[in-house]
KOLVOBA-591302 format. One record per atom (N, C-alpha, C): residue in one letter; residue number from 0; atom name; x, y negated, z. Coordinates in nm, 2 decimals. Each point is the difference from the previous one (the first is absolute). Layout:
<res->A n->NUM atom->CA east->X north->Y up->Z>
...
//
This chain:
<res->M n->0 atom->N east->-5.61 north->-1.23 up->-2.91>
<res->M n->0 atom->CA east->0.13 north->0.09 up->-0.03>
<res->M n->0 atom->C east->0.07 north->-0.11 up->-0.10>
<res->S n->1 atom->N east->0.16 north->-0.02 up->0.09>
<res->S n->1 atom->CA east->0.08 north->-0.13 up->-0.11>
<res->S n->1 atom->C east->0.01 north->0.03 up->-0.10>
<res->S n->2 atom->N east->0.02 north->-0.11 up->-0.10>
<res->S n->2 atom->CA east->0.02 north->0.05 up->-0.14>
<res->S n->2 atom->C east->0.10 north->0.11 up->-0.04>
<res->P n->3 atom->N east->0.13 north->-0.01 up->0.08>
<res->P n->3 atom->CA east->0.09 north->0.06 up->-0.07>
<res->P n->3 atom->C east->-0.04 north->0.12 up->0.10>
<res->R n->4 atom->N east->-0.05 north->0.06 up->0.06>
<res->R n->4 atom->CA east->-0.06 north->0.09 up->0.04>
<res->R n->4 atom->C east->-0.09 north->0.06 up->-0.11>
<res->I n->5 atom->N east->-0.07 north->-0.09 up->-0.05>
<res->I n->5 atom->CA east->-0.09 north->0.04 up->-0.13>
<res->I n->5 atom->C east->0.08 north->0.09 up->-0.07>
<res->V n->6 atom->N east->0.09 north->-0.09 up->-0.06>
<res->V n->6 atom->CA east->0.06 north->-0.01 up->-0.12>
<res->V n->6 atom->C east->0.11 north->0.18 up->0.01>
<res->F n->7 atom->N east->0.01 north->-0.02 up->0.11>
<res->F n->7 atom->CA east->0.08 north->0.13 up->0.06>
<res->F n->7 atom->C east->-0.08 north->0.08 up->-0.04>
<res->A n->8 atom->N east->-0.16 north->0.02 up->0.04>
<res->A n->8 atom->CA east->-0.05 north->0.11 up->-0.01>
<res->A n->8 atom->C east->-0.07 north->0.02 up->-0.17>
<res->L n->9 atom->N east->-0.02 north->-0.10 up->-0.03>
<res->L n->9 atom->CA east->-0.02 north->0.00 up->-0.12>
<res->L n->9 atom->C east->0.12 north->0.11 up->-0.11>
<res->I n->10 atom->N east->0.15 north->-0.09 up->0.05>
<res->I n->10 atom->CA east->0.14 north->0.06 up->-0.07>
<res->I n->10 atom->C east->-0.03 north->0.13 up->0.02>
<res->A n->11 atom->N east->-0.02 north->0.04 up->0.10>
<res->A n->11 atom->CA east->-0.01 north->0.15 up->0.05>
<res->A n->11 atom->C east->-0.08 north->0.08 up->-0.03>
<res->A n->12 atom->N east->-0.09 north->0.02 up->-0.04>
<res->A n->12 atom->CA east->-0.15 north->-0.03 up->-0.09>
<res->A n->12 atom->C east->0.05 north->0.04 up->-0.11>
<res->A n->13 atom->N east->0.05 north->-0.07 up->-0.08>
<res->A n->13 atom->CA east->0.07 north->-0.01 up->-0.15>
<res->A n->13 atom->C east->0.04 north->0.11 up->-0.03>
<res->A n->14 atom->N east->0.12 north->-0.03 up->0.16>
<res->A n->14 atom->CA east->0.12 north->0.12 up->-0.06>
<res->A n->14 atom->C east->0.02 north->0.14 up->0.07>
<res->S n->15 atom->N east->-0.09 north->0.05 up->0.09>
<res->S n->15 atom->CA east->0.01 north->0.09 up->0.09>
<res->S n->15 atom->C east->-0.14 north->0.08 up->-0.03>
<res->G n->16 atom->N east->-0.11 north->-0.05 up->-0.06>
<res->G n->16 atom->CA east->-0.09 north->0.11 up->-0.06>
<res->G n->16 atom->C east->-0.15 north->-0.06 up->0.11>
<res->H n->17 atom->N east->-0.09 north->0.06 up->-0.04>
<res->H n->17 atom->CA east->-0.13 north->-0.01 up->0.10>
<res->H n->17 atom->C east->-0.01 north->0.02 up->0.15>
<res->A n->18 atom->N east->0.13 north->0.06 up->0.07>
<res->A n->18 atom->CA east->0.04 north->0.01 up->0.11>
<res->A n->18 atom->C east->0.04 north->-0.10 up->0.08>
<res->A n->19 atom->N east->0.04 north->-0.12 up->-0.06>
<res->A n->19 atom->CA east->0.07 north->-0.09 up->0.01>
<res->A n->19 atom->C east->-0.09 north->-0.08 up->0.04>
<res->A n->20 atom->N east->-0.12 north->-0.04 up->-0.10>
<res->A n->20 atom->CA east->-0.08 north->-0.05 up->0.04>
<res->A n->20 atom->C east->-0.07 north->-0.01 up->0.13>
<res->A n->21 atom->N east->-0.02 north->0.08 up->0.05>
<res->A n->21 atom->CA east->-0.08 north->0.04 up->0.10>
<res->A n->21 atom->C east->0.09 north->0.00 up->0.15>
<res->N n->22 atom->N east->0.15 north->0.01 up->-0.06>
<res->N n->22 atom->CA east->0.13 north->0.01 up->0.14>
<res->N n->22 atom->C east->0.07 north->-0.14 up->-0.09>
<res->P n->23 atom->N east->0.06 north->-0.11 up->0.01>
<res->P n->23 atom->CA east->0.08 north->-0.02 up->-0.08>
<res->P n->23 atom->C east->0.14 north->0.04 up->0.02>
<res->E n->24 atom->N east->-0.01 north->0.05 up->0.17>
<res->E n->24 atom->CA east->0.14 north->0.00 up->0.05>
<res->E n->24 atom->C east->0.07 north->0.15 up->-0.14>
<res->A n->25 atom->N east->-0.08 north->0.08 up->-0.04>
<res->A n->25 atom->CA east->0.00 north->0.09 up->-0.05>
<res->A n->25 atom->C east->0.12 north->-0.01 up->-0.16>
<res->G n->26 atom->N east->0.00 north->-0.16 up->-0.04>
<res->G n->26 atom->CA east->0.01 north->-0.02 up->-0.14>
<res->G n->26 atom->C east->0.10 north->-0.04 up->0.07>
<res->K n->27 atom->N east->0.09 north->-0.04 up->0.10>
<res->K n->27 atom->CA east->0.08 north->-0.13 up->0.03>
<res->K n->27 atom->C east->0.15 north->0.07 up->-0.02>
<res->A n->28 atom->N east->0.06 north->0.11 up->-0.02>
<res->A n->28 atom->CA east->0.10 north->0.05 up->-0.04>
<res->A n->28 atom->C east->0.01 north->-0.04 up->-0.18>
<res->T n->29 atom->N east->-0.08 north->0.00 up->-0.07>
<res->T n->29 atom->CA east->-0.04 north->-0.03 up->-0.16>
<res->T n->29 atom->C east->0.01 north->-0.12 up->-0.02>
<res->V n->30 atom->N east->-0.09 north->-0.06 up->0.11>
<res->V n->30 atom->CA east->0.02 north->-0.16 up->-0.02>
<res->V n->30 atom->C east->0.16 north->-0.05 up->0.01>
<res->E n->31 atom->N east->0.02 north->0.01 up->0.12>
<res->E n->31 atom->CA east->0.14 north->-0.04 up->0.01>
<res->E n->31 atom->C east->0.13 north->0.04 up->-0.07>
<res->S n->32 atom->N east->-0.04 north->0.14 up->-0.07>
<res->S n->32 atom->CA east->0.11 north->0.02 up->-0.08>
<res->S n->32 atom->C east->-0.02 north->-0.02 up->-0.13>
<res->V n->33 atom->N east->-0.12 north->-0.08 up->-0.05>
<res->V n->33 atom->CA east->-0.03 north->-0.01 up->-0.14>
<res->V n->33 atom->C east->-0.05 north->-0.17 up->-0.01>
<res->C n->34 atom->N east->-0.11 north->-0.03 up->0.06>
<res->C n->34 atom->CA east->-0.07 north->-0.10 up->-0.05>
<res->C n->34 atom->C east->0.08 north->-0.12 up->0.08>
<res->A n->35 atom->N east->0.06 north->0.01 up->0.14>
<res->A n->35 atom->CA east->0.03 north->-0.11 up->0.08>
<res->A n->35 atom->C east->0.13 north->-0.05 up->-0.09>
<res->A n->36 atom->N east->0.10 north->0.12 up->-0.06>
<res->A n->36 atom->CA east->0.11 north->-0.06 up->-0.08>
<res->A n->36 atom->C east->-0.03 north->-0.12 up->-0.11>
<res->C n->37 atom->N east->-0.11 north->-0.03 up->-0.01>
<res->C n->37 atom->CA east->0.02 north->-0.07 up->-0.08>
<res->C n->37 atom->C east->-0.15 north->-0.11 up->0.00>
<res->H n->38 atom->N east->-0.07 north->0.07 up->0.10>
<res->H n->38 atom->CA east->-0.15 north->-0.12 up->0.09>
<res->H n->38 atom->C east->0.02 north->0.00 up->0.08>
<res->G n->39 atom->N east->0.10 north->0.03 up->0.09>
<res->G n->39 atom->CA east->0.03 north->0.04 up->0.16>
<res->G n->39 atom->C east->-0.12 north->0.02 up->0.08>
<res->I n->40 atom->N east->0.04 north->0.03 up->0.14>
<res->I n->40 atom->CA east->-0.05 north->0.07 up->0.07>
<res->I n->40 atom->C east->-0.17 north->-0.04 up->0.04>
<res->T n->41 atom->N east->-0.01 north->-0.16 up->-0.01>
<res->T n->41 atom->CA east->-0.10 north->-0.02 up->-0.01>
<res->T n->41 atom->C east->-0.06 north->-0.04 up->-0.08>
<res->G n->42 atom->N east->0.04 north->0.01 up->-0.11>
<res->G n->42 atom->CA east->-0.08 north->-0.08 up->-0.13>
<res->G n->42 atom->C east->0.07 north->-0.10 up->-0.03>
<res->I n->43 atom->N east->0.09 north->-0.06 up->0.04>
<res->I n->43 atom->CA east->0.08 north->-0.15 up->-0.01>
<res->I n->43 atom->C east->0.11 north->0.04 up->-0.07>
<res->S n->44 atom->N east->0.07 north->-0.04 up->-0.11>
<res->S n->44 atom->CA east->0.11 north->0.03 up->-0.09>
<res->S n->44 atom->C east->0.09 north->-0.06 up->0.08>
<res->A n->45 atom->N east->0.13 north->0.01 up->0.01>
<res->A n->45 atom->CA east->0.07 north->-0.03 up->0.00>
<res->A n->45 atom->C east->0.08 north->-0.13 up->-0.09>
<res->G n->46 atom->N east->-0.03 north->0.04 up->-0.14>
<res->G n->46 atom->CA east->-0.01 north->-0.09 up->-0.09>
<res->G n->46 atom->C east->-0.07 north->-0.06 up->-0.11>
<res->D n->47 atom->N east->0.06 north->-0.03 up->-0.05>
<res->D n->47 atom->CA east->-0.11 north->-0.05 up->-0.16>
<res->D n->47 atom->C east->0.02 north->0.10 up->-0.12>
<res->T n->48 atom->N east->0.04 north->0.09 up->0.03>
<res->T n->48 atom->CA east->0.01 north->0.11 up->-0.09>
<res->T n->48 atom->C east->-0.13 north->0.08 up->-0.02>
<res->F n->49 atom->N east->-0.02 north->0.06 up->0.13>
<res->F n->49 atom->CA east->-0.15 north->0.08 up->0.08>
<res->F n->49 atom->C east->-0.08 north->-0.11 up->-0.04>
<res->P n->50 atom->N east->-0.16 north->0.01 up->0.03>
<res->P n->50 atom->CA east->-0.11 north->-0.07 up->0.01>
<res->P n->50 atom->C east->-0.01 north->0.06 up->0.18>
<res->N n->51 atom->N east->-0.08 north->-0.10 up->0.07>
<res->N n->51 atom->CA east->-0.06 north->0.04 up->0.15>
<res->N n->51 atom->C east->-0.08 north->0.09 up->-0.04>
<res->L n->52 atom->N east->-0.07 north->0.10 up->0.08>
<res->L n->52 atom->CA east->-0.14 north->0.08 up->-0.03>
<res->L n->52 atom->C east->-0.05 north->-0.07 up->0.12>
<res->A n->53 atom->N east->0.04 north->-0.01 up->0.13>
<res->A n->53 atom->CA east->-0.05 north->-0.08 up->0.10>
<res->A n->53 atom->C east->-0.12 north->-0.08 up->-0.05>
<res->G n->54 atom->N east->-0.14 north->0.00 up->0.03>
<res->G n->54 atom->CA east->-0.11 north->-0.09 up->-0.04>
<res->G n->54 atom->C east->-0.08 north->0.02 up->-0.10>
<res->Q n->55 atom->N east->0.07 north->0.06 up->-0.09>
<res->Q n->55 atom->CA east->-0.06 north->0.14 up->-0.11>
<res->Q n->55 atom->C east->-0.11 north->0.04 up->0.04>
<res->K n->56 atom->N east->-0.10 north->0.01 up->-0.06>
<res->K n->56 atom->CA east->-0.14 north->0.06 up->0.01>
<res->K n->56 atom->C east->0.03 north->0.15 up->-0.07>
<res->A n->57 atom->N east->-0.09 north->0.07 up->0.09>
<res->A n->57 atom->CA east->0.06 north->0.18 up->-0.01>
<res->A n->57 atom->C east->-0.05 north->0.02 up->-0.17>
<res->A n->58 atom->N east->-0.13 north->-0.06 up->-0.03>
<res->A n->58 atom->CA east->-0.05 north->0.01 up->-0.13>
<res->A n->58 atom->C east->0.08 north->-0.04 up->-0.12>
<res->Y n->59 atom->N east->0.08 north->-0.12 up->0.06>
<res->Y n->59 atom->CA east->0.11 north->-0.04 up->-0.12>
<res->Y n->59 atom->C east->0.13 north->0.10 up->0.01>
<res->L n->60 atom->N east->0.04 north->0.04 up->0.12>
<res->L n->60 atom->CA east->0.12 north->0.12 up->-0.02>
<res->L n->60 atom->C east->-0.07 north->0.11 up->-0.05>
<res->R n->61 atom->N east->-0.10 north->0.08 up->0.02>
<res->R n->61 atom->CA east->-0.08 north->0.13 up->-0.07>
<res->R n->61 atom->C east->0.04 north->-0.04 up->-0.14>
<res->S n->62 atom->N east->-0.08 north->-0.13 up->-0.07>
<res->S n->62 atom->CA east->0.01 north->-0.02 up->-0.11>
<res->S n->62 atom->C east->0.14 north->-0.01 up->-0.05>
<res->A n->63 atom->N east->0.09 north->-0.01 up->0.03>
<res->A n->63 atom->CA east->0.16 north->-0.04 up->-0.02>
<res->A n->63 atom->C east->0.00 north->0.11 up->-0.01>
<res->L n->64 atom->N east->0.02 north->0.05 up->0.09>
<res->L n->64 atom->CA east->0.09 north->0.16 up->0.02>
<res->L n->64 atom->C east->-0.04 north->0.10 up->-0.09>
<res->T n->65 atom->N east->-0.11 north->-0.02 up->-0.03>
<res->T n->65 atom->CA east->-0.07 north->0.08 up->-0.12>
<res->T n->65 atom->C east->0.04 north->-0.02 up->-0.13>
<res->A n->66 atom->N east->-0.01 north->-0.13 up->-0.01>
<res->A n->66 atom->CA east->0.07 north->-0.08 up->-0.16>
<res->A n->66 atom->C east->0.15 north->0.05 up->-0.02>
<res->Y n->67 atom->N east->0.05 north->-0.01 up->0.11>
<res->Y n->67 atom->CA east->0.15 north->0.01 up->-0.02>
<res->Y n->67 atom->C east->0.01 north->0.15 up->-0.01>
<res->R n->68 atom->N east->-0.04 north->0.08 up->0.05>
<res->R n->68 atom->CA east->-0.02 north->0.16 up->-0.02>
<res->R n->68 atom->C east->-0.03 north->0.04 up->-0.13>
<res->E n->69 atom->N east->-0.09 north->-0.07 up->-0.06>
<res->E n->69 atom->CA east->-0.06 north->0.05 up->-0.14>
<res->E n->69 atom->C east->0.08 north->-0.08 up->-0.13>
<res->G n->70 atom->N east->0.06 north->-0.05 up->0.09>
<res->G n->70 atom->CA east->0.10 north->-0.14 up->-0.13>
<res->G n->70 atom->C east->-0.04 north->-0.11 up->-0.08>
<res->T n->71 atom->N east->-0.18 north->-0.04 up->0.08>
<res->T n->71 atom->CA east->-0.04 north->-0.07 up->-0.06>
<res->T n->71 atom->C east->0.04 north->-0.17 up->0.01>
<res->R n->72 atom->N east->0.07 north->0.02 up->0.17>
<res->R n->72 atom->CA east->0.06 north->-0.13 up->0.03>
<res->R n->72 atom->C east->0.17 north->0.04 up->-0.03>
<res->K n->73 atom->N east->0.08 north->-0.11 up->-0.07>
<res->K n->73 atom->CA east->0.12 north->0.09 up->0.02>
<res->K n->73 atom->C east->0.13 north->-0.09 up->0.09>
<res->A n->74 atom->N east->0.08 north->0.05 up->0.05>
<res->A n->74 atom->CA east->0.07 north->0.00 up->0.08>
<res->A n->74 atom->C east->0.10 north->0.11 up->0.08>
<res->P n->75 atom->N east->0.08 north->-0.01 up->-0.11>
<res->P n->75 atom->CA east->0.08 north->0.17 up->0.01>
<res->P n->75 atom->C east->-0.01 north->0.03 up->0.12>
<res->I n->76 atom->N east->0.04 north->-0.06 up->0.13>
<res->I n->76 atom->CA east->0.03 north->0.09 up->0.14>
<res->I n->76 atom->C east->-0.10 north->0.04 up->0.06>
<res->M n->77 atom->N east->-0.10 north->-0.07 up->-0.01>
<res->M n->77 atom->CA east->-0.12 north->0.01 up->0.05>
<res->M n->77 atom->C east->-0.08 north->0.11 up->-0.11>
<res->N n->78 atom->N east->0.01 north->0.03 up->-0.12>
<res->N n->78 atom->CA east->-0.02 north->0.11 up->-0.07>
<res->N n->78 atom->C east->0.02 north->0.11 up->0.06>
<res->N n->79 atom->N east->0.10 north->0.03 up->0.01>
<res->N n->79 atom->CA east->0.09 north->0.08 up->0.04>
<res->N n->79 atom->C east->-0.06 north->0.02 up->0.16>
<res->M n->80 atom->N east->0.05 north->-0.09 up->0.06>
<res->M n->80 atom->CA east->-0.09 north->0.05 up->0.16>
<res->M n->80 atom->C east->-0.15 north->0.02 up->0.01>
<res->A n->81 atom->N east->-0.06 north->0.00 up->-0.11>
<res->A n->81 atom->CA east->-0.13 north->0.02 up->0.06>
<res->A n->81 atom->C east->-0.04 north->0.12 up->-0.14>
<res->A n->82 atom->N east->0.07 north->0.02 up->-0.07>
<res->A n->82 atom->CA east->-0.02 north->0.15 up->-0.09>
<res->A n->82 atom->C east->-0.04 north->0.15 up->0.05>
<res->S n->83 atom->N east->0.02 north->0.00 up->0.14>
<res->S n->83 atom->CA east->-0.02 north->0.11 up->0.06>
<res->S n->83 atom->C east->-0.12 north->0.00 up->0.10>
<res->L n->84 atom->N east->-0.03 north->-0.17 up->0.00>
<res->L n->84 atom->CA east->-0.17 north->0.03 up->0.14>
<res->L n->84 atom->C east->-0.05 north->0.08 up->-0.10>
<res->K n->85 atom->N east->-0.06 north->0.04 up->0.12>
<res->K n->85 atom->CA east->-0.17 north->0.09 up->-0.07>
<res->K n->85 atom->C east->-0.08 north->-0.10 up->0.04>
<res->D n->86 atom->N east->-0.13 north->-0.02 up->-0.04>
<res->D n->86 atom->CA east->-0.16 north->-0.07 up->0.04>
<res->D n->86 atom->C east->0.01 north->0.01 up->0.15>
<res->E n->87 atom->N east->-0.02 north->0.07 up->0.07>
<res->E n->87 atom->CA east->-0.04 north->0.01 up->0.13>
<res->E n->87 atom->C east->0.14 north->-0.09 up->0.10>
<res->Q n->88 atom->N east->0.11 north->0.03 up->-0.08>
<res->Q n->88 atom->CA east->0.14 north->-0.09 up->0.10>
<res->Q n->88 atom->C east->-0.02 north->-0.16 up->-0.05>
<res->I n->89 atom->N east->-0.09 north->-0.02 up->-0.14>
<res->I n->89 atom->CA east->0.01 north->-0.15 up->0.03>
<res->I n->89 atom->C east->-0.17 north->-0.06 up->0.07>
<res->A n->90 atom->N east->-0.06 north->0.09 up->0.00>
<res->A n->90 atom->CA east->-0.16 north->-0.01 up->0.04>
<res->A n->90 atom->C east->0.03 north->-0.09 up->0.15>
//
């Protein structure tokens, strides 16, 4: 699987729940409307304001999303975005 497809699958799984992990297409609408606005549809951000997600390890993305959700990692935008995610959506 190419790097952009892996990033899409990880973002879809995080944004749309466990079903998206098995079927990345299930989370496509959420990824396109939420994550892609800042991080790009392929995980490559359009500018320097937001970090690229492409190439990040799955464990790092899970850890970061959990920390944002719990408030132990501070970034107001991501804290708000991750606040409603359930464990199975991050897994």
